[in-house]
C-alpha distance (Angstrom), angle and dihedral (degrees) to the residues before:
residue distance angle dihedral
M1 . . .
K2 3.81 . .
K3 3.74 118.8 .
K4 3.79 113.6 -117.5
V5 3.79 122.3 -128.0
Y6 3.78 119.4 -169.9
L7 3.81 119.8 -155.4
F8 3.74 117.0 -168.4
D9 3.80 128.8 -172.8
F10 3.81 110.0 -145.0
D11 3.82 114.9 -155.1
G12 3.77 110.8 67.2
T13 3.82 93.4 -4.4
L14 3.76 102.4 62.9
T15 3.81 94.4 12.7
N16 3.81 132.3 49.7
A17 3.85 93.3 -136.1
D18 3.77 144.6 36.3
T19 3.79 103.0 -88.9
L20 3.81 93.5 -157.4
L21 3.83 90.0 66.9
E22 3.76 92.2 39.9
F23 3.82 91.9 49.5
I24 3.78 94.8 48.9
R25 3.81 91.5 49.0
Y26 3.83 90.0 48.8
A27 3.77 96.5 45.2
C28 3.79 99.8 39.8
G29 3.80 106.7 26.7
R30 3.78 130.3 -115.2
R31 3.80 96.5 -81.6
R32 3.85 95.8 54.6
F33 3.82 89.0 38.9
Y34 3.81 93.4 58.3
L35 3.79 92.0 40.1
G36 3.81 91.3 54.8
F37 3.75 95.3 47.3
A38 3.82 90.9 47.0
L39 3.87 89.9 54.3
F40 3.74 92.2 46.8
S41 3.85 97.8 40.5
P42 3.84 95.0 104.7
I43 3.92 90.4 55.2
L44 3.83 90.8 44.2
V45 3.80 90.5 52.5
L46 3.79 91.1 49.1
M47 3.81 89.5 48.7
K48 3.82 91.2 52.8
L49 3.81 88.2 50.8
H50 3.82 89.4 50.8
L51 3.76 90.9 -117.0
Y52 3.79 95.6 115.4
P53 3.83 126.2 43.6
N54 3.82 113.9 -98.4
Y55 3.79 93.3 -140.7
R56 3.81 93.1 51.0
A57 3.80 93.1 49.6
K58 3.77 90.7 49.8
E59 3.79 92.5 48.8
R60 3.79 94.0 49.1
L61 3.77 90.3 48.6
F62 3.77 91.9 49.4
A63 3.78 92.2 48.5
W64 3.81 92.6 52.2
F65 3.79 91.8 55.4
F66 3.82 102.7 34.5
Q67 3.80 113.5 18.8
G68 3.80 109.6 127.8
M69 3.81 96.4 22.0
A70 3.78 116.0 130.5
V71 3.80 111.6 -106.8
D72 3.83 90.7 -131.9
D73 3.87 90.0 56.3
F74 3.76 90.2 45.1
D75 3.82 91.5 52.9
I76 3.83 91.4 49.5
M77 3.76 89.8 51.7
C78 3.78 90.4 48.6
R79 3.83 92.4 53.3
R80 3.75 91.5 46.3
F81 3.83 90.5 50.4
A82 3.75 92.5 52.1
C83 3.83 93.1 46.0
H84 3.82 91.7 50.7
N85 3.80 97.8 41.5
Q86 3.80 106.1 49.4
R87 3.81 84.2 125.9
L88 3.77 87.2 78.1
M89 3.78 91.4 69.6
R90 3.82 114.8 93.8
L91 3.78 112.2 -117.3
K92 3.87 93.3 -135.9
A93 3.84 88.3 50.0
L94 3.79 91.3 52.4
D95 3.82 90.1 50.6
K96 3.81 90.3 52.9
L97 3.83 92.4 46.4
R98 3.81 91.4 51.1
E99 3.84 88.2 51.3
V100 3.80 96.0 51.9
F101 3.77 93.7 41.3
H102 3.86 89.9 50.9
Y103 3.75 89.7 57.5
N104 3.81 91.7 48.7
E105 3.78 94.0 -122.9
T106 3.82 124.6 161.5
V107 3.82 107.0 -90.2
C108 3.75 125.1 -170.9
V109 3.84 127.4 178.7
V110 3.78 109.0 -154.9
S111 3.81 113.4 -166.9
A112 3.76 142.9 165.4
S113 3.79 86.2 -145.5
I114 3.79 122.0 95.8
D115 3.79 108.2 -80.4
N116 3.80 92.6 -138.9
W117 3.77 93.2 74.0
V118 3.82 98.4 30.7
R119 3.79 95.5 58.3
P120 3.85 98.4 58.2
F121 3.84 90.3 58.5
F122 3.81 87.4 72.3
D123 3.87 100.5 41.4
N124 3.82 96.1 105.2
I125 3.74 99.7 38.4
S126 3.84 94.6 46.1
K127 3.83 95.5 45.7
A128 3.80 91.4 65.4
S129 3.79 92.5 54.7
H130 3.77 138.9 69.2
S131 3.77 91.1 -145.1
E132 3.74 118.8 130.0
F133 3.80 101.1 -111.9
M134 3.77 133.8 -178.4
V135 3.73 140.6 162.0
I136 3.79 119.3 -140.6
G137 3.79 114.1 -167.7
T138 3.72 145.7 136.3
E139 3.80 107.8 -59.8
V140 3.80 125.3 -144.3
E141 3.80 125.4 -134.9
A142 3.81 124.7 -126.0
D143 3.77 129.2 -168.5
T144 3.82 126.3 -126.6
D145 3.82 90.2 -85.2
G146 3.79 91.4 57.8
L147 3.77 94.3 -107.2
L148 3.78 124.2 136.2
T149 3.80 111.6 -108.4
G150 3.80 93.5 -160.3
R151 3.79 91.1 -116.5
F152 3.78 128.9 109.5
R153 3.84 118.2 -115.0
T154 3.79 91.5 -153.2
H155 3.77 134.6 33.8
N156 3.77 115.5 -86.2
C157 3.84 104.1 -80.7
Y158 3.82 95.2 -123.6
G159 3.78 135.6 121.0
A160 3.78 115.3 -18.9
E161 3.82 89.0 2.1
K162 3.80 88.5 69.8
V163 3.82 91.6 61.5
R164 3.77 92.6 42.7
R165 3.81 91.9 53.2
V166 3.83 92.1 45.3
L167 3.80 90.6 54.0
E168 3.78 91.5 45.0
A169 3.83 90.3 53.7
M170 3.81 94.4 40.6
P171 3.83 107.5 30.2
Q172 3.84 88.3 170.8
L173 3.77 87.7 75.7
R174 3.82 87.7 63.4
N175 3.77 98.6 37.6
C176 3.83 100.8 40.7
R177 3.85 102.7 18.7
E178 3.75 92.7 152.4
D179 3.81 90.5 64.0
F180 3.80 93.0 62.6
W181 3.81 138.8 65.4
V182 3.84 108.7 -152.8
I183 3.76 118.8 -156.1
A184 3.81 116.7 -171.5
Y185 3.82 133.3 -171.1
G186 3.81 124.0 -162.4
D187 3.77 144.3 148.3
S188 3.77 110.3 -160.1
K189 3.78 147.1 38.6
G190 3.76 87.5 -88.9
D191 3.81 86.9 70.4
K192 3.82 96.4 47.1
E193 3.80 96.9 103.8
M194 3.81 93.7 42.6
L195 3.82 90.3 51.6
E196 3.76 91.1 48.9
F197 3.82 90.8 49.3
A198 3.79 91.5 55.7
D199 3.78 127.2 87.7
E200 3.78 88.8 -140.1
A201 3.83 121.6 29.6
H202 3.79 130.1 -167.1
Y203 3.83 120.9 -169.3
K204 3.77 118.7 -160.4
P205 3.79 90.4 -18.7
F206 3.81 101.7 162.4
R207 3.79 101.9 53.2
C-alpha cells in the first residue's frame, strides 16, 4: 500500500485571509500598517501588474516593518499571533487536518508566508498525533546578533519553488515516487505546480 503524503497550501486554502497582512496589522498596529502600505502602494500596484517581482515587493515590505527586530521577539510575536487568530483557520480545513492527523499520515504545510508564524497555528493539533509533520515556508534571515536583516534566507516559497522545497525536505518523493500517493490542496496560481505534482489535487476545497 502506498504511503500518503498530504501537502497543504496555507493562505487562502487553510485560512480565510492573507496572514501576511493580518500579521503585520497585529504586530505593528493599524496606524503603522496603513502608513507602510501607503508608502509601498506604487510598488504593490506594479507587482499586481506583473511589472515588479512579487518576492522582491514582499521582501521590501517585510524589511520596512521588521528589520532590526530580535528574532526571539519576532518568534514570540508569531506565537501570540497564531494563538489569538485561530479564527483565521477555515472550519472545513480544520476537520480535514484532524482527520489526517488522526490516521498519522505525513502532513506538510507549504506556504509562501513566513514559516515563523505559520508553524504555531498547528502546535495543538499536531502534538496529539504521531504524524510526521512539517512546515515549509519562506525563511527570514538574521545577522550574527540575532536581529532580522529584512532579507529572506530562502527563495519565496511560491509556484515551482514549493515543489522544489518539498523534494528537498522529502527526497524519498523523488527517489521512490512510486511508493507514495501525494494529495495536494491549494487555491491560487502559486499552487499550480504543487497541484500538478500531486497524484490527487484539490482546488479551493474548503470553501
